[in-house]
KOLDO-351155 format. One record per residue (C-alpha): x negated, y negated, z. Coordinates in steps of 0.1 Angstrom, whole numbers, plus 5000, padded with zeros to 4 digits. Layout:
// residues N
XYZ...
***
This chain:
// residues 821
715723675088714723755052711423635039711423335015709723384981710023024968707222884990703722854975700722834997698122594982695022434996694922055000692122034974694322214948697321994955695321674955693421764924696421874904698721584915696021314910695021464877698621444864698921094877695720984861696721134828700020954830698620604837695820644812698220764784701520604793700920284812697720084813695920134779697120014745697520234714694820184688697420174660699919904671697919754700700819794725701119954759704320164764706119894784705419634756706519874729709719954748710419584753710119504716712019814704714919764729715319394721715219474683717719754687720019514707719719254678717819014701715718894671714318564660717118484637719818514664720518314695718418344727719718594753719318604791716118784800717818974827720119144802717219254781715219374811718319574823718619744789714919824788715019964823718220164818717320314785713520344782711420224811712520364845710320144865710719824885712419524868709519304879706919504859709119484828709819114832706119034839705119224807707819044788706718694801703118774792704218854756705618504754702718304768700918114741697718084763697418464768698418594733696918454701700318514684703118544710705518834703708418694723710018344724711218224757713417944769712717814804709717834827707518124815704618034838701617804830697817794827697817684863698918024874702417914883704918204884707718214857711318134867713318444877714718644848718218524855717218174846715218234814716318334779714318534754714318674719711718844696709418604677709418624639706018794640707219084662709719154634706719244613705619494640709019654639709819634602710919964586711220144620714620274608713020444578711520744596708120574594707120674630707820964653710520924679710721114712713521154738713620894766713320984803716821124806717221264770720021024761718120794736715220824713712220584714709220544691705820664700704220384680705520084659705020064622702819744627702619544595699419384609696519494632698019374664695419534688692819284674695118984670696518984705693919184723694719374755693719394791694419674816693119894844693820264847692220554865688620574855689120344825689619974821690119774788689319424778689919354741689718994731692218814708691318744671692518524643695318684623694118564589690518674595691519024607693719074577690918964553688519204571691119484569691719424531688019434525687719764544690519914524688619834492685219934507685820214533682020244539681519874545678919774571679719594603677719294591679919264560683119294580681719024604681618784574685418804576685818854613682918654629684218704664687118664688689518374685691118284718694418104721692817864745690017774719686717684736683217774724681918124722678118174722676018474712676318614677674018904685676018994716679318984696677719224671676619464698680219454713681719524679679219814674679719984708682919844722680919694751679119354754678919024772679218684756679418334770682618134768682217764774684717484777684917224750683716894765682716544756681116254774682815924770681815574780684415384802684515034815682214924842679115074825680215424836680915754819683416034821683416404811686616504792687416874790689916954762689617334761688817584788687717954787690318234781692218344812690718074835693217934859693217554852694517444886691817654904689117514880690117154888690217234925686717394924685317084905686916864931685317074959681917004943682716634946683916654982681116874994678516644977676616944963675816704935676016324936677716114909681316244906683815974915687116144907688616464891692016444874694116684855695716484827697316774808700716714793702916844766700416724740697716944753695117024780692916744794690716744825688816424832685816394855685116034862681515964871679915694893677615424879674215544866675215914872673516164849676516284829674716564810673116684842676416694861678116874832675217134832675717194869679517234865679017474836676717694857678617674890682317664880684517844855683917574829681717844815682318224820680818554809683418734788682919114789684119324760685319664770687319794740689120104752692220214735694320534732693320714700694921044692696321074728693021014745691220704757688220604736685620324737686020184702684119934680685619694654685319934625686920214646689919994653690319884616689920244603692520374628694920094618694420164580695020534586698220454606699520214581698820464552700920714571703720464577703820364540703820734528706720804552708620494542708120564505709520914509712520784528713120514502712620764474715221004489717620714495717120584459717620924444720720994464722120654454721220704418723021034419726220864431725820564407725520804377728620984389730520654392729420544357730520884343733820854361734420504348733720624312736520884315738620684339742120784326741321154329739821104364742920914375745221174360743321454378743521264411747221194408747921554400746121664432747721744466745321564489741821414490740221754495742121904465741321594444737621634451737722004442739621934410737121664399734221904405736022184385737221964357734321734350731221894366730821624393728921724424730521724458728821394467729821224435733421344439733521204474732220864461734920864433737820944455736620674480736420414452738520104458740819994429739119664423735919854413737719974382737219634365735019604335732419394353731819674378730519914352727919654342726819614378726519994382724420024350722219734362721919914396721120234379718320074359716919914391717020244409715220414380712420154382712320184420712120564419709320554393707320304415707820504447706720824429703620634417702920514452703220864466701121024438698320764436696420654466695220344448698820234443699520294480696520084491697519814466700919804483699319794518697019504508700019314493702019344525699019234546698618934523702218844527701818854565698718634563700418384540703418344563701718354598698018274596696817974616693417804616690717934640690717784675687517914690684217784677681418044675677817934681674918164672672718134703673518144740672317804753670317824785671517574811668817394830669717194860667416914870666716864907667516494901671116584895671516814925669616614951670316254960667016054959666015954994662815865012662216095042659416165067658016515065656016695092654417035092652617195121649717445121651917725133654417675105657217455119658517235090661116955089662216635072663816345090665416025078663315705080665915575105665215875129661415835124661515465132663615515163661415795177657915735161656315665195657815975212656116305212657416575189658616885207655917145201654117435218650917335236648917555212650417385181649617055164650616865133648616925101650716695078652816385082653916185052656715975038657916155007660916154984663616434983662516494947658916564957657416914963655117074988652417344986651317495019648017695021647817955049644918115067645718455052645318335016649018275009650517974991654117865002656217644979658917414992660817134975661216855001665016854998665117215010663217145042665517145073666916795080666516725117665716445142662116325142661616445178662716805170660317085164661817185130662417535116659717805115658817925080659218285093663018235093662918255055659618425048659418745068656118865054654018605073651718765099652018635135648418495135648818325101648417945103648917655079645417535068646517245045649517085029649716914995652616704982653216624945655916474923654916664891652716974887649316864872647917084845644316964852644016944890642217234908642317394942639017484960639417754987636617865012636818155037635218225071633218515057631518305030633718334999634718044976636918004945638617754923642017784908644217554887647117394905649417504876648917864888651217774917654117644897657517744912658118114912661518284913661318424948659718124965662418094991661618435007658118514995654718334993652418394964648718484968646218194964643118394975642618764980640718825013638419125012638619215049641319195076638918975097638418715070640518405068640818095046639417795065639117515040641217395011640917094987642816964957640616774932640916614898637616734885634316874897632316564885629916424911631116684937629016924957630017204981628717175016628917485038628017495075627617825094627917905131624217965135623417615123622717675086623917425060623917475022624717224995625117304958627117174929630817264926630417354889628617674901632017804914634017954885637717874880639718194884643318314888645518294918644918644930641118654926638818694956636318434943632518444946630018434974629518084988626618135012624318415022625318485059623018645085624518935105627118805130627118455113630318295099631317985081632717725105633417455078633417395041633417045027633316874993630816594993629416344968626516464946625216114944626015874972626315905010628816135027628716125065629616445082630216535119629016855134630516955168628617235187630117485211628317305240630216985231627416795215628416565186626016505157626516285127624416315096624516255058625316565038622916445012620016505036620216865026618416934994620617064966620117444964622117694944625217904955624918204977621518094993621018095031620617715033618717495057618917445094621117155105620617215143617317245161617017595176616517595214615117895232617517855261621217805255620917715218623517495201625817665177628117485152631717495163633217285135632217045108634216745095633716505067634216165083634615875059637615695076636615475106640015525122640215905119639816075153639516435164641016615194638616845213639917095238637617285262638017635277639117485310641817275293640116935293641116735262638716475247639416235218636416205195635915905172632916005151631915645143631015605180628015825173625015715152623915895121620816105130618516325111618916685100617016845129618716645157621216825181623216505186624516375220627016525244630716435243631816655272630416785305629717145296629117255332632517115345634717155314633417475298632517535262634617385233637717595227639517425199639317105177641316945150641916605133644616395149647116345121649416045120651315885092648715605090645815855086647516115064645116185035646416505020648816364994647916504959
***
């Protein structure tokens, strides 16, 4: 068998690269991107050209869409009929194009995303404006190329009497490129183009006096003048497009939000459905009903609100969370000189002016040639009519038409063309009136030829003609601006009050970090039952709060956690709740909650006081802990701990330092009192200053704030289980960072060491004391008398049987909760 020579061996990489490269080039140049000159993609150009050629124009009757699609597909666009019909339908949709190029009878889709009727049901014709895109196409104004099967010729671009790329915009996706060019106002674009013709070096700012920004067919409000300018400069940019809304009062002392214009290319039905989903899911309270009241008179969506609903707050929420407001992204990519380019406003206008200049030059040449040819014939006819008898005699003496033409050329010096016109002349043209008409025509042709020569010779005359034609288009087709442009992008702020229904709830927080809120109903039903908790855990906070309140939680590792009450997990009162580590992963396993503060509004004057085990103290303003962006997943620092072994043990929130002293008690039985004003107010991340001068192996077991003047009873519990009450004021006031004075009498054998210190002003506040052997005692400090500074108190527990004190804490209940800020 002979070897075949028509087989190529190629690697897959070569084949893929070559084929995909060709395909990419095709869809970039010949499918998805518009031409910068006429603003049309190939399929759109073919639709307009084919319908124009078939006489399917605005001044004639509508014709079945299927017939037009068939002609376009058979002659110019060898692709699926659906792609042609879809492009044709889009050209007719007044909510997609600022100036529709096709008029359609029948269902051509809707703003709700409804599909159009099949092409066999609809009828179409070109709009009057598309006639301006096609005008003079038969005057050799643009280049034609052969179609796919070399049977017809089609234009590479349309003459385009107005800058259609800007007026109707474009959207498309190709390989490696996408385009998003917004629609503009025809009158404004023409004014800007005329100014640029007169001032080719005009700045963008000047052109933006004429073209301030896009003008969408759906109206709405465009925000961001700076962003528009950036987009016009570079071809890329992001602006805000917002629905036009108003709040109206309705009967029953209620209000409703009425939407009359929505952003460009937003599906109305989907938008209404999304707004209704917000109502159904109760993400915000206050929406009673959502209705689409659009009809043939225009778009109208009504959001009816409940009584006393915050209309502006609800509108802000909907603007932020639905397509009532969208980001519109400019990405102005067009085919310029056979290649895709990111273009700015000036680039588009310059390219259009250059194209239009070319069209007018070619049209003028065509008209000039035609006028000269006609004048040549007219002058021949005038000459023939002036020697009519001789001409007739010559023709009668001739054998046939060819001979007659030759005889006329010989006898009277007519040219071949003139002789043809004479022999073709009809007898009625020999009347006296006809010579007058011919002379008049000759005069008009002389003027036309002179004007066309001027246009071709003088660029000023050419541009004058271009401007006049643009003005004519503006006069006939310009419409008022629909989209309102606002200079600044308005920041939307959503108040919690709108998002969260106001409700009183019970909040509980445990030392180990379990948090929850429960309804008052659940609390009242289970208040006497124990909350499910680990044996090692206990509550540090119980309070009745509102869902609009906020919480700050101070941890033992110097962190501050923020939680709005409405974001706490909503569970039954008996349930443990949810651990903070489920949302905050950076908490260490041994980190505990030291204190919890609730507030309705952040105070600019209140201060936190923090004290640590290793003797540091600081003050920071409450406002340092205003809500931070990442609060859900990260705490913020409230005190920097200098060593890994240090921990925050005491926290207070105060209005001012007037009449307040710091009282610090250490493990070895030292107590120090000094005025709070000695502690500087510092930032959230500071370590603070030294509170007390600790001996080696000594630590702070409790820090309190006590009255400077007045009596503050405090309770000291020793490791041996002895309870001692004394007045903090028994200690003389010293200064910060001193060692302090002894508050326990030192024993040679088995001395007492301070285990914890509590301020005890409430008669009903009790403490829970657990020993090493698991015995639990309840301590009511008021059962013990106030003794002097050197006393060691009296025993609460039997040290020999129960072991030393292991852990102690206040027993927190709703009735005794004191932490509210």
